PDB file of N, CA, C and O in Angstrom:
ATOM      1  N   MET A   1      23.175 143.159  19.410  1.00  0.00           N
ATOM      2  CA  MET A   1      22.254 142.112  19.076  1.00  0.00           C
ATOM      3  C   MET A   1      21.973 141.307  20.343  1.00  0.00           C
ATOM      4  O   MET A   1      22.915 140.894  21.020  1.00  0.00           O
ATOM      5  N   PRO A   2      20.724 141.077  20.677  1.00  0.00           N
ATOM      6  CA  PRO A   2      20.408 140.339  21.906  1.00  0.00           C
ATOM      7  C   PRO A   2      20.750 138.861  21.758  1.00  0.00           C
ATOM      8  O   PRO A   2      20.760 138.337  20.644  1.00  0.00           O
ATOM      9  N   PRO A   3      21.031 138.183  22.874  1.00  0.00           N
ATOM     10  CA  PRO A   3      21.368 136.758  22.786  1.00  0.00           C
ATOM     11  C   PRO A   3      20.166 135.924  22.357  1.00  0.00           C
ATOM     12  O   PRO A   3      19.016 136.328  22.527  1.00  0.00           O
ATOM     13  N   MET A   4      20.454 134.766  21.803  1.00  0.00           N
ATOM     14  CA  MET A   4      19.400 133.858  21.360  1.00  0.00           C
ATOM     15  C   MET A   4      18.652 133.314  22.578  1.00  0.00           C
ATOM     16  O   MET A   4      19.280 132.998  23.589  1.00  0.00           O
ATOM     17  N   PRO A   5      17.348 133.201  22.504  1.00  0.00           N
ATOM     18  CA  PRO A   5      16.620 132.631  23.639  1.00  0.00           C
ATOM     19  C   PRO A   5      16.927 131.148  23.786  1.00  0.00           C
ATOM     20  O   PRO A   5      17.011 130.418  22.798  1.00  0.00           O
ATOM     21  N   SER A   6      17.092 130.717  25.018  1.00  0.00           N
ATOM     22  CA  SER A   6      17.387 129.302  25.245  1.00  0.00           C
ATOM     23  C   SER A   6      16.089 128.508  25.300  1.00  0.00           C
ATOM     24  O   SER A   6      15.046 129.009  25.720  1.00  0.00           O
ATOM     25  N   THR A   7      16.183 127.274  24.869  1.00  0.00           N
ATOM     26  CA  THR A   7      15.002 126.420  24.902  1.00  0.00           C
ATOM     27  C   THR A   7      15.018 125.600  26.178  1.00  0.00           C
ATOM     28  O   THR A   7      16.090 125.272  26.686  1.00  0.00           O
ATOM     29  N   SER A   8      13.884 125.273  26.689  1.00  0.00           N
ATOM     30  CA  SER A   8      13.807 124.505  27.930  1.00  0.00           C
ATOM     31  C   SER A   8      13.764 123.013  27.671  1.00  0.00           C
ATOM     32  O   SER A   8      13.685 122.237  28.624  1.00  0.00           O
ATOM     33  N   GLN A   9      13.812 122.574  26.402  1.00  0.00           N
ATOM     34  CA  GLN A   9      13.749 121.156  26.108  1.00  0.00           C
ATOM     35  C   GLN A   9      15.120 120.504  26.199  1.00  0.00           C
ATOM     36  O   GLN A   9      15.208 119.277  26.167  1.00  0.00           O
ATOM     37  N   GLY A  10      16.157 121.253  26.309  1.00  0.00           N
ATOM     38  CA  GLY A  10      17.494 120.738  26.506  1.00  0.00           C
ATOM     39  C   GLY A  10      18.100 120.063  25.300  1.00  0.00           C
ATOM     40  O   GLY A  10      17.990 118.838  25.321  1.00  0.00           O
ATOM     41  N   GLY A  11      18.630 120.508  24.396  1.00  0.00           N
ATOM     42  CA  GLY A  11      19.198 119.864  23.227  1.00  0.00           C
ATOM     43  C   GLY A  11      18.779 120.609  21.980  1.00  0.00           C
ATOM     44  O   GLY A  11      19.001 120.119  20.873  1.00  0.00           O
ATOM     45  N   GLY A  12      18.193 121.756  22.122  1.00  0.00           N
ATOM     46  CA  GLY A  12      17.741 122.481  20.962  1.00  0.00           C
ATOM     47  C   GLY A  12      18.751 123.472  20.431  1.00  0.00           C
ATOM     48  O   GLY A  12      18.420 124.278  19.562  1.00  0.00           O
ATOM     49  N   GLY A  13      19.982 123.434  20.933  1.00  0.00           N
ATOM     50  CA  GLY A  13      20.980 124.390  20.477  1.00  0.00           C
ATOM     51  C   GLY A  13      21.960 123.769  19.502  1.00  0.00           C
ATOM     52  O   GLY A  13      22.018 122.548  19.360  1.00  0.00           O
ATOM     53  N   MET A  14      22.724 124.606  18.834  1.00  0.00           N
ATOM     54  CA  MET A  14      23.748 124.108  17.917  1.00  0.00           C
ATOM     55  C   MET A  14      24.978 123.725  18.725  1.00  0.00           C
ATOM     56  O   MET A  14      25.309 124.366  19.722  1.00  0.00           O
ATOM     57  N   ARG A  15      25.631 122.696  18.288  1.00  0.00           N
ATOM     58  CA  ARG A  15      26.845 122.258  18.944  1.00  0.00           C
ATOM     59  C   ARG A  15      28.007 122.445  17.993  1.00  0.00           C
ATOM     60  O   ARG A  15      27.857 122.334  16.777  1.00  0.00           O
ATOM     61  N   GLY A  16      29.160 122.728  18.558  1.00  0.00           N
ATOM     62  CA  GLY A  16      30.357 122.880  17.749  1.00  0.00           C
ATOM     63  C   GLY A  16      30.974 121.525  17.455  1.00  0.00           C
ATOM     64  O   GLY A  16      30.443 120.494  17.867  1.00  0.00           O
ATOM     65  N   PRO A  17      32.083 121.524  16.751  1.00  0.00           N
ATOM     66  CA  PRO A  17      32.742 120.264  16.427  1.00  0.00           C
ATOM     67  C   PRO A  17      33.316 119.610  17.683  1.00  0.00           C
ATOM     68  O   PRO A  17      33.715 120.291  18.627  1.00  0.00           O
ATOM     69  N   SER A  18      33.350 118.289  17.676  1.00  0.00           N
ATOM     70  CA  SER A  18      33.894 117.559  18.816  1.00  0.00           C
ATOM     71  C   SER A  18      35.416 117.673  18.824  1.00  0.00           C
ATOM     72  O   SER A  18      36.021 118.168  17.874  1.00  0.00           O
ATOM     73  N   THR A  19      36.010 117.213  19.894  1.00  0.00           N
ATOM     74  CA  THR A  19      37.468 117.242  20.003  1.00  0.00           C
ATOM     75  C   THR A  19      38.107 116.373  18.924  1.00  0.00           C
ATOM     76  O   THR A  19      39.129 116.739  18.344  1.00  0.00           O
ATOM     77  N   PHE A  20      37.498 115.222  18.662  1.00  0.00           N
ATOM     78  CA  PHE A  20      38.037 114.350  17.622  1.00  0.00           C
ATOM     79  C   PHE A  20      37.931 114.991  16.247  1.00  0.00           C
ATOM     80  O   PHE A  20      38.835 114.838  15.426  1.00  0.00           O
ATOM     81  N   ASP A  21      36.826 115.718  15.976  1.00  0.00           N
ATOM     82  CA  ASP A  21      36.689 116.428  14.699  1.00  0.00           C
ATOM     83  C   ASP A  21      37.752 117.510  14.565  1.00  0.00           C
ATOM     84  O   ASP A  21      38.304 117.712  13.483  1.00  0.00           O
ATOM     85  N   LYS A  22      38.036 118.198  15.649  1.00  0.00           N
ATOM     86  CA  LYS A  22      39.081 119.224  15.611  1.00  0.00           C
ATOM     87  C   LYS A  22      40.446 118.598  15.354  1.00  0.00           C
ATOM     88  O   LYS A  22      41.265 119.152  14.620  1.00  0.00           O
ATOM     89  N   TRP A  23      40.684 117.432  15.967  1.00  0.00           N
ATOM     90  CA  TRP A  23      41.945 116.739  15.774  1.00  0.00           C
ATOM     91  C   TRP A  23      42.102 116.294  14.322  1.00  0.00           C
ATOM     92  O   TRP A  23      43.172 116.444  13.732  1.00  0.00           O
ATOM     93  N   LYS A  24      41.030 115.748  13.753  1.00  0.00           N
ATOM     94  CA  LYS A  24      41.079 115.320  12.353  1.00  0.00           C
ATOM     95  C   LYS A  24      41.338 116.497  11.423  1.00  0.00           C
ATOM     96  O   LYS A  24      42.137 116.399  10.491  1.00  0.00           O
ATOM     97  N   MET A  25      40.655 117.614  11.685  1.00  0.00           N
ATOM     98  CA  MET A  25      40.827 118.779  10.830  1.00  0.00           C
ATOM     99  C   MET A  25      42.254 119.327  10.943  1.00  0.00           C
ATOM    100  O   MET A  25      42.838 119.733   9.938  1.00  0.00           O
ATOM    101  N   GLY A  26      42.809 119.341  12.135  1.00  0.00           N
ATOM    102  CA  GLY A  26      44.180 119.802  12.312  1.00  0.00           C
ATOM    103  C   GLY A  26      45.185 118.898  11.615  1.00  0.00           C
ATOM    104  O   GLY A  26      46.152 119.377  11.023  1.00  0.00           O
ATOM    105  N   ALA A  27      44.958 117.596  11.684  1.00  0.00           N
ATOM    106  CA  ALA A  27      45.857 116.662  11.009  1.00  0.00           C
ATOM    107  C   ALA A  27      45.776 116.815   9.495  1.00  0.00           C
ATOM    108  O   ALA A  27      46.794 116.751   8.805  1.00  0.00           O
ATOM    109  N   MET A  28      44.577 117.016   8.983  1.00  0.00           N
ATOM    110  CA  MET A  28      44.425 117.200   7.530  1.00  0.00           C
ATOM    111  C   MET A  28      45.080 118.498   7.070  1.00  0.00           C
ATOM    112  O   MET A  28      45.771 118.517   6.051  1.00  0.00           O
ATOM    113  N   LEU A  29      44.872 119.564   7.803  1.00  0.00           N
ATOM    114  CA  LEU A  29      45.486 120.835   7.422  1.00  0.00           C
ATOM    115  C   LEU A  29      47.001 120.769   7.536  1.00  0.00           C
ATOM    116  O   LEU A  29      47.712 121.256   6.656  1.00  0.00           O
ATOM    117  N   GLY A  30      47.500 120.173   8.608  1.00  0.00           N
ATOM    118  CA  GLY A  30      48.942 120.046   8.769  1.00  0.00           C
ATOM    119  C   GLY A  30      49.559 119.171   7.689  1.00  0.00           C
ATOM    120  O   GLY A  30      50.624 119.489   7.159  1.00  0.00           O
ATOM    121  N   GLY A  31      48.897 118.074   7.365  1.00  0.00           N
ATOM    122  CA  GLY A  31      49.400 117.217   6.298  1.00  0.00           C
ATOM    123  C   GLY A  31      49.400 117.899   4.949  1.00  0.00           C
ATOM    124  O   GLY A  31      50.323 117.718   4.155  1.00  0.00           O
ATOM    125  N   SER A  32      48.366 118.683   4.686  1.00  0.00           N
ATOM    126  CA  SER A  32      48.303 119.421   3.411  1.00  0.00           C
ATOM    127  C   SER A  32      49.417 120.452   3.327  1.00  0.00           C
ATOM    128  O   SER A  32      50.079 120.578   2.297  1.00  0.00           O
ATOM    129  N   VAL A  33      49.619 121.180   4.402  1.00  0.00           N
ATOM    130  CA  VAL A  33      50.706 122.171   4.418  1.00  0.00           C
ATOM    131  C   VAL A  33      52.051 121.467   4.242  1.00  0.00           C
ATOM    132  O   VAL A  33      52.919 121.948   3.513  1.00  0.00           O
ATOM    133  N   GLY A  34      52.220 120.327   4.912  1.00  0.00           N
ATOM    134  CA  GLY A  34      53.461 119.581   4.783  1.00  0.00           C
ATOM    135  C   GLY A  34      53.710 119.088   3.364  1.00  0.00           C
ATOM    136  O   GLY A  34      54.835 119.153   2.869  1.00  0.00           O
ATOM    137  N   LEU A  35      52.663 118.595   2.712  1.00  0.00           N
ATOM    138  CA  LEU A  35      52.826 118.141   1.331  1.00  0.00           C
ATOM    139  C   LEU A  35      53.233 119.289   0.415  1.00  0.00           C
ATOM    140  O   LEU A  35      54.108 119.130  -0.436  1.00  0.00           O
ATOM    141  N   ILE A  36      52.603 120.431   0.589  1.00  0.00           N
ATOM    142  CA  ILE A  36      52.939 121.587  -0.251  1.00  0.00           C
ATOM    143  C   ILE A  36      54.362 122.056   0.012  1.00  0.00           C
ATOM    144  O   ILE A  36      55.106 122.362  -0.920  1.00  0.00           O
ATOM    145  N   MET A  37      54.740 122.112   1.294  1.00  0.00           N
ATOM    146  CA  MET A  37      56.109 122.532   1.621  1.00  0.00           C
ATOM    147  C   MET A  37      57.126 121.518   1.084  1.00  0.00           C
ATOM    148  O   MET A  37      58.190 121.906   0.601  1.00  0.00           O
ATOM    149  N   GLY A  38      56.803 120.227   1.167  1.00  0.00           N
ATOM    150  CA  GLY A  38      57.691 119.211   0.606  1.00  0.00           C
ATOM    151  C   GLY A  38      57.817 119.325  -0.901  1.00  0.00           C
ATOM    152  O   GLY A  38      58.894 119.108  -1.456  1.00  0.00           O
ATOM    153  N   PHE A  39      56.714 119.665  -1.570  1.00  0.00           N
ATOM    154  CA  PHE A  39      56.761 119.860  -3.024  1.00  0.00           C
ATOM    155  C   PHE A  39      57.665 121.036  -3.378  1.00  0.00           C
ATOM    156  O   PHE A  39      58.487 120.939  -4.290  1.00  0.00           O
ATOM    157  N   ILE A  40      57.515 122.141  -2.662  1.00  0.00           N
ATOM    158  CA  ILE A  40      58.336 123.327  -2.951  1.00  0.00           C
ATOM    159  C   ILE A  40      59.804 123.053  -2.629  1.00  0.00           C
ATOM    160  O   ILE A  40      60.680 123.279  -3.464  1.00  0.00           O
ATOM    161  N   PHE A  41      60.067 122.567  -1.421  1.00  0.00           N
ATOM    162  CA  PHE A  41      61.447 122.319  -1.001  1.00  0.00           C
ATOM    163  C   PHE A  41      62.097 121.220  -1.833  1.00  0.00           C
ATOM    164  O   PHE A  41      63.246 121.358  -2.253  1.00  0.00           O
ATOM    165  N   GLY A  42      61.372 120.130  -2.075  1.00  0.00           N
ATOM    166  CA  GLY A  42      61.915 119.032  -2.864  1.00  0.00           C
ATOM    167  C   GLY A  42      62.165 119.424  -4.310  1.00  0.00           C
ATOM    168  O   GLY A  42      63.187 119.064  -4.894  1.00  0.00           O
ATOM    169  N   GLY A  43      61.223 120.167  -4.883  1.00  0.00           N
ATOM    170  CA  GLY A  43      61.421 120.626  -6.259  1.00  0.00           C
ATOM    171  C   GLY A  43      62.629 121.533  -6.388  1.00  0.00           C
ATOM    172  O   GLY A  43      63.388 121.438  -7.352  1.00  0.00           O
ATOM    173  N   PHE A  44      62.801 122.405  -5.421  1.00  0.00           N
ATOM    174  CA  PHE A  44      63.960 123.290  -5.432  1.00  0.00           C
ATOM    175  C   PHE A  44      65.256 122.503  -5.307  1.00  0.00           C
ATOM    176  O   PHE A  44      66.217 122.770  -6.028  1.00  0.00           O
ATOM    177  N   ASN A  45      65.288 121.539  -4.398  1.00  0.00           N
ATOM    178  CA  ASN A  45      66.505 120.743  -4.228  1.00  0.00           C
ATOM    179  C   ASN A  45      66.793 119.861  -5.435  1.00  0.00           C
ATOM    180  O   ASN A  45      67.956 119.659  -5.785  1.00  0.00           O
ATOM    181  N   ILE A  46      65.760 119.334  -6.074  1.00  0.00           N
ATOM    182  CA  ILE A  46      65.977 118.523  -7.276  1.00  0.00           C
ATOM    183  C   ILE A  46      66.541 119.391  -8.392  1.00  0.00           C
ATOM    184  O   ILE A  46      67.444 118.958  -9.109  1.00  0.00           O
ATOM    185  N   MET A  47      66.026 120.607  -8.552  1.00  0.00           N
ATOM    186  CA  MET A  47      66.567 121.493  -9.587  1.00  0.00           C
ATOM    187  C   MET A  47      67.989 121.916  -9.252  1.00  0.00           C
ATOM    188  O   MET A  47      68.806 122.114 -10.151  1.00  0.00           O
ATOM    189  N   ARG A  48      68.289 122.055  -7.973  1.00  0.00           N
ATOM    190  CA  ARG A  48      69.599 122.557  -7.582  1.00  0.00           C
ATOM    191  C   ARG A  48      70.667 121.461  -7.578  1.00  0.00           C
ATOM    192  O   ARG A  48      71.768 121.662  -8.090  1.00  0.00           O
ATOM    193  N   TYR A  49      70.340 120.306  -7.002  1.00  0.00           N
ATOM    194  CA  TYR A  49      71.345 119.263  -6.813  1.00  0.00           C
ATOM    195  C   TYR A  49      71.127 118.028  -7.688  1.00  0.00           C
ATOM    196  O   TYR A  49      71.992 117.152  -7.718  1.00  0.00           O
ATOM    197  N   GLY A  50      70.029 117.931  -8.384  1.00  0.00           N
ATOM    198  CA  GLY A  50      69.726 116.753  -9.183  1.00  0.00           C
ATOM    199  C   GLY A  50      68.921 115.749  -8.378  1.00  0.00           C
ATOM    200  O   GLY A  50      68.836 115.833  -7.152  1.00  0.00           O
ATOM    201  N   ALA A  51      68.334 114.803  -9.086  1.00  0.00           N
ATOM    202  CA  ALA A  51      67.434 113.855  -8.439  1.00  0.00           C
ATOM    203  C   ALA A  51      68.161 112.718  -7.747  1.00  0.00           C
ATOM    204  O   ALA A  51      67.612 112.116  -6.824  1.00  0.00           O
ATOM    205  N   GLY A  52      69.368 112.408  -8.161  1.00  0.00           N
ATOM    206  CA  GLY A  52      70.082 111.288  -7.564  1.00  0.00           C
ATOM    207  C   GLY A  52      69.690 109.976  -8.216  1.00  0.00           C
ATOM    208  O   GLY A  52      69.057 109.974  -9.272  1.00  0.00           O
ATOM    209  N   PRO A  53      70.057 108.863  -7.602  1.00  0.00           N
ATOM    210  CA  PRO A  53      69.821 107.557  -8.238  1.00  0.00           C
ATOM    211  C   PRO A  53      68.348 107.132  -8.244  1.00  0.00           C
ATOM    212  O   PRO A  53      67.984 106.238  -9.007  1.00  0.00           O
ATOM    213  N   ASN A  54      67.505 107.734  -7.432  1.00  0.00           N
ATOM    214  CA  ASN A  54      66.098 107.328  -7.361  1.00  0.00           C
ATOM    215  C   ASN A  54      65.225 107.944  -8.441  1.00  0.00           C
ATOM    216  O   ASN A  54      64.101 107.487  -8.654  1.00  0.00           O
ATOM    217  N   GLY A  55      65.702 108.949  -9.113  1.00  0.00           N
ATOM    218  CA  GLY A  55      64.891 109.625 -10.118  1.00  0.00           C
ATOM    219  C   GLY A  55      64.105 110.770  -9.491  1.00  0.00           C
ATOM    220  O   GLY A  55      63.953 110.840  -8.272  1.00  0.00           O
ATOM    221  N   PRO A  56      63.609 111.667 -10.341  1.00  0.00           N
ATOM    222  CA  PRO A  56      62.960 112.871  -9.801  1.00  0.00           C
ATOM    223  C   PRO A  56      61.630 112.610  -9.099  1.00  0.00           C
ATOM    224  O   PRO A  56      61.347 113.240  -8.080  1.00  0.00           O
ATOM    225  N   MET A  57      60.813 111.701  -9.613  1.00  0.00           N
ATOM    226  CA  MET A  57      59.491 111.498  -9.016  1.00  0.00           C
ATOM    227  C   MET A  57      59.594 110.841  -7.637  1.00  0.00           C
ATOM    228  O   MET A  57      58.914 111.249  -6.695  1.00  0.00           O
ATOM    229  N   ARG A  58      60.432 109.843  -7.531  1.00  0.00           N
ATOM    230  CA  ARG A  58      60.581 109.180  -6.235  1.00  0.00           C
ATOM    231  C   ARG A  58      61.226 110.107  -5.215  1.00  0.00           C
ATOM    232  O   ARG A  58      60.823 110.121  -4.052  1.00  0.00           O
ATOM    233  N   THR A  59      62.219 110.877  -5.634  1.00  0.00           N
ATOM    234  CA  THR A  59      62.865 111.817  -4.730  1.00  0.00           C
ATOM    235  C   THR A  59      61.878 112.876  -4.260  1.00  0.00           C
ATOM    236  O   THR A  59      61.832 113.200  -3.074  1.00  0.00           O
ATOM    237  N   LEU A  60      61.091 113.415  -5.181  1.00  0.00           N
ATOM    238  CA  LEU A  60      60.094 114.414  -4.810  1.00  0.00           C
ATOM    239  C   LEU A  60      59.042 113.813  -3.882  1.00  0.00           C
ATOM    240  O   LEU A  60      58.608 114.460  -2.929  1.00  0.00           O
ATOM    241  N   GLY A  61      58.635 112.581  -4.159  1.00  0.00           N
ATOM    242  CA  GLY A  61      57.670 111.918  -3.283  1.00  0.00           C
ATOM    243  C   GLY A  61      58.205 111.709  -1.876  1.00  0.00           C
ATOM    244  O   GLY A  61      57.467 111.837  -0.899  1.00  0.00           O
ATOM    245  N   GLN A  62      59.486 111.389  -1.774  1.00  0.00           N
ATOM    246  CA  GLN A  62      60.084 111.219  -0.453  1.00  0.00           C
ATOM    247  C   GLN A  62      60.102 112.540   0.308  1.00  0.00           C
ATOM    248  O   GLN A  62      59.817 112.568   1.505  1.00  0.00           O
ATOM    249  N   TYR A  63      60.430 113.620  -0.367  1.00  0.00           N
ATOM    250  CA  TYR A  63      60.394 114.932   0.280  1.00  0.00           C
ATOM    251  C   TYR A  63      58.976 115.266   0.744  1.00  0.00           C
ATOM    252  O   TYR A  63      58.773 115.733   1.865  1.00  0.00           O
ATOM    253  N   MET A  64      58.005 115.021  -0.128  1.00  0.00           N
ATOM    254  CA  MET A  64      56.629 115.379   0.199  1.00  0.00           C
ATOM    255  C   MET A  64      56.074 114.542   1.351  1.00  0.00           C
ATOM    256  O   MET A  64      55.443 115.078   2.262  1.00  0.00           O
ATOM    257  N   LEU A  65      56.306 113.233   1.310  1.00  0.00           N
ATOM    258  CA  LEU A  65      55.796 112.374   2.390  1.00  0.00           C
ATOM    259  C   LEU A  65      56.489 112.659   3.712  1.00  0.00           C
ATOM    260  O   LEU A  65      55.849 112.670   4.763  1.00  0.00           O
ATOM    261  N   GLY A  66      57.782 112.889   3.664  1.00  0.00           N
ATOM    262  CA  GLY A  66      58.493 113.210   4.898  1.00  0.00           C
ATOM    263  C   GLY A  66      58.025 114.509   5.521  1.00  0.00           C
ATOM    264  O   GLY A  66      57.856 114.596   6.737  1.00  0.00           O
ATOM    265  N   SER A  67      57.818 115.513   4.693  1.00  0.00           N
ATOM    266  CA  SER A  67      57.343 116.794   5.196  1.00  0.00           C
ATOM    267  C   SER A  67      55.881 116.700   5.652  1.00  0.00           C
ATOM    268  O   SER A  67      55.511 117.283   6.671  1.00  0.00           O
ATOM    269  N   GLY A  68      55.059 115.973   4.904  1.00  0.00           N
ATOM    270  CA  GLY A  68      53.661 115.809   5.294  1.00  0.00           C
ATOM    271  C   GLY A  68      53.510 115.073   6.606  1.00  0.00           C
ATOM    272  O   GLY A  68      52.649 115.416   7.416  1.00  0.00           O
ATOM    273  N   ALA A  69      54.344 114.054   6.826  1.00  0.00           N
ATOM    274  CA  ALA A  69      54.287 113.316   8.094  1.00  0.00           C
ATOM    275  C   ALA A  69      54.779 114.177   9.252  1.00  0.00           C
ATOM    276  O   ALA A  69      54.311 114.026  10.381  1.00  0.00           O
ATOM    277  N   THR A  70      55.710 115.071   8.982  1.00  0.00           N
ATOM    278  CA  THR A  70      56.209 115.944  10.047  1.00  0.00           C
ATOM    279  C   THR A  70      55.141 116.952  10.459  1.00  0.00           C
ATOM    280  O   THR A  70      54.926 117.169  11.651  1.00  0.00           O
ATOM    281  N   PHE A  71      54.480 117.560   9.501  1.00  0.00           N
ATOM    282  CA  PHE A  71      53.484 118.584   9.815  1.00  0.00           C
ATOM    283  C   PHE A  71      52.147 117.983  10.233  1.00  0.00           C
ATOM    284  O   PHE A  71      51.431 118.560  11.051  1.00  0.00           O
ATOM    285  N   GLY A  72      51.818 116.839   9.678  1.00  0.00           N
ATOM    286  CA  GLY A  72      50.496 116.245   9.949  1.00  0.00           C
ATOM    287  C   GLY A  72      50.567 115.335  11.116  1.00  0.00           C
ATOM    288  O   GLY A  72      49.558 114.743  11.498  1.00  0.00           O
TER     289      GLY A  72
END
């Protein structure tokens, strides 16, 4: 396939995402992966060892936020 013809008006081409957009997307993806991993790991640990004095929801939330902050 031949390359696209360039325009002489200067600005007629498509631009990719900026560095800041890439950074935001990476942080969102990392945070999402971290939340999911925290849900899986925290749920497994709660089933295995019990929730402790904080209760299951707070314990699971702590696992999820800690993992999300690590990855994101």
